[in-house]
DRENTI-632081 format. One record per residue: residue in one letter; x, y, z of N, C-alpha, C in turn. Coordinates in steps of 0.1 Angstrom, whole numbers, plus 5000, padded with zeros to 4 digits. Each point is the difference from the previous one (the first is absolute). Example, Ala and Ser with C-alpha at 12.3 -4.5 7.8 and 13.67 -1.06 7.14 Angstrom:
BEGIN
a513249435078499150125000500950125000;s499650114993500950115000499250115008;
END
This chain:
BEGIN
m602942611023500949935008500349864995;k501249965000500349874994499749895011;k499549884995499749895009501149965009;g501250004994501249955008500350085012;n499550125001500350095011499149985012;m499249905000499049985011500649905010;k501349975000500549915010499950065014;n500050135001499750065013498550015001;s499649985013498550005002499450144998;l498749994997499350134998500050085013;n500149945011500150075013501350085001;q501149944995501350075000499950124990;w499449984989499850114990499250115007;a498949965006499150105006500750085010;e500749935009500750075010501150104995;s500749954990501150084994499450134992;i498949984993499350114994499550105010;a499449955010499550095011501150075007;s501149935002501250075006500550114992;r500149974987500550104990499150135000;i498749974999499150124999500050085013;s500049935012499950075012501350075003;d501249944996501350075002500150124992;e499450004988500250124991498950105002;w499049985009499050095002500550135006;s499650124994500650125005499750045014;g499049945006499650035014500749915010;k500949914996500649915009500750065011;s500850104997500850075011499250075010;s498950064996499150075009499049905008;f499749894993499049915006500549864999;p501049965007500649864999499049895004;e499150035009499049905004499049984989;d499750104993499149994988500649924989;s501350024998500849934990499949855003;e500249965013499949865003498649954998;l499050085004498649964997499749984986;m500550094991499949984986500649874995;k501249975005500749884996499149885004;d499549995012499249895004498749994992;v499350114997498849994993500349964985;l501050064994500349964986500449854999;t500849955010500449865000498849915000;k499150035009498749925001499250014988;a499850124994499250024988500649924988;l501350024998500749934989500049855001;s500149955013500049865002498649944998;a499050085003498649954999499649994985;v500650084991499650014986501349984992;p500449874998501249974993500150064986;s498950004993500050054986500450144999;e499650085010500450145001501450025004;c500549925009501450005004500949974988;k499649904992500849964988500150114990;k499050094999500050114990501150105003;l500550015013501050095004501449954997;i500249874999501349944999500550024985;g501250064999500550034987499650144995;t499750085010499750144997501050095007;g499850134999500950095007499949995015;i499049935005499849995014500949895006;i500149894993500949895004500449924988;e501349984998500649934989499749855001;e499949934988499949865000501249935006;t501150065000501349955005500250035015;y499050055007500250055013500649905010;f499649874998500549905009501349924995;e500450044988501249934995501250055007;t500949905002501350035007500950084992;l500650105005501150074993501349925000;d500650004988501249934999501250104997;f500850025010501150095000501449944996;k500049894993501249934997500850084990;
END
């Protein structure tokens, strides 16, 4: 991950990563409450250990450009 991409807080990254993982979980449609639980647990875990959260940024899980504004000019 490039240093310049840390303008968004690690908590924002953690929440976005957790949302992506819980949204793409195959059991989400059958167990929506468990999907929300997964999101909450992952957000807390990734926020608590920033070094592990940073490892996921710039992977197939979440792009380094995730928070960049799209320019449709």
